[in-house]
N, C-alpha and C positions, 0 to 999 in steps of 0.2 A: 062862717062855718068853723067849727072847732077842729083843730088838727091833732092827730094822735102822734105822740113821740114815743119812740122805742129805742132801747139800747140793745144792740146785737152783741152778745157775749160769746167769744170763741177764740179769738187770737190772744196770744200771750205777750205780744209786743206790739209796737205801733203799726197801724194800718197805713200802707203806702199808696195803694190805688183802690179806687172804687169804680165799677162799671155796672150800669144797669143793663139787664137782659132786654133784647128788643121787644119782648112781649110785655114788659113793664111790671111783672109780678115777682121778679127775682133780681138778685144783686150778687155780683162777684166782688170779693175783696181779696187783696193780697197784702202780705205783711212782712215786717222785718223778722218775724219768727220763722221764716222760710216755708210758710204754708199759704194755701189759698182756701177760701171757703165760698161755697155757693149757697145763698140764703133764699128762703121763702119769705117775702115781705109781708104777706098776709098773716102768717103765723109767727114770724120772727124766729123761725127755727132754721138750724143748719140742715140743708138737704144732703150735702156732700162736701168733703174736704180732702185734701191730699197733702202729703209731704213728698219729698223727693228732690227738692232743691237744696243745694249746699250753702246758699247764702240768701240774703234778703231778696224778696221778689219785688221788683219795681216796675215791671212792664206787664200789661195785660190788655187784651183786646178780644171782643166777642164777634164772631162771624154774624153778618146781618140776619141770617135765618135762625140764629141762636143755638145751633147744634154743636158747634166747635168754638173753642177759645184757646188763646195762647197765653203763656206766662213766660217771663224772662227774668233772670236774676243778675245780681252784681258780679257773679263769677263768669258770666258769658253763656250760661246754660239756658236753653229755651226748651219748651215742651208744648206740643199741640195736644189738647185734650178733647175728648168726645163726651159731651154731656149726656148723650143717650145711653152710654155704657158706664160712664163715670171713671174712665181710665185714660191714661196717656197713650196716644197712638203714634206720635212721631217726635222723637227727640231731635232738637235742632242744635247741632254742634258746629263748631268752627269759629265762633266769635272769640276773639282774643281779649276783648275788654267787656265791661258791663253792658247789659242790654237795657 
């Protein structure tokens, strides 16, 4: 079988983490450019992306049902995001070192 290869263009610096959505049709990437992007793998298009971190994002995890995900950066700032509304819903403060 022939495989299709695609380059996802959106980040302006290196990608630090990649997580597949539990449904298998989407991808979450985090970057040194302080952003995350949620991709549609079938169309190779950016569905949503956010800024808000003050340093490179190195941590991310997606909830098993796929509705929420977490990002954490090198400054110790974390955010819980809701994919259903495309917004941060809970800042996670208190880390004194990188996440």
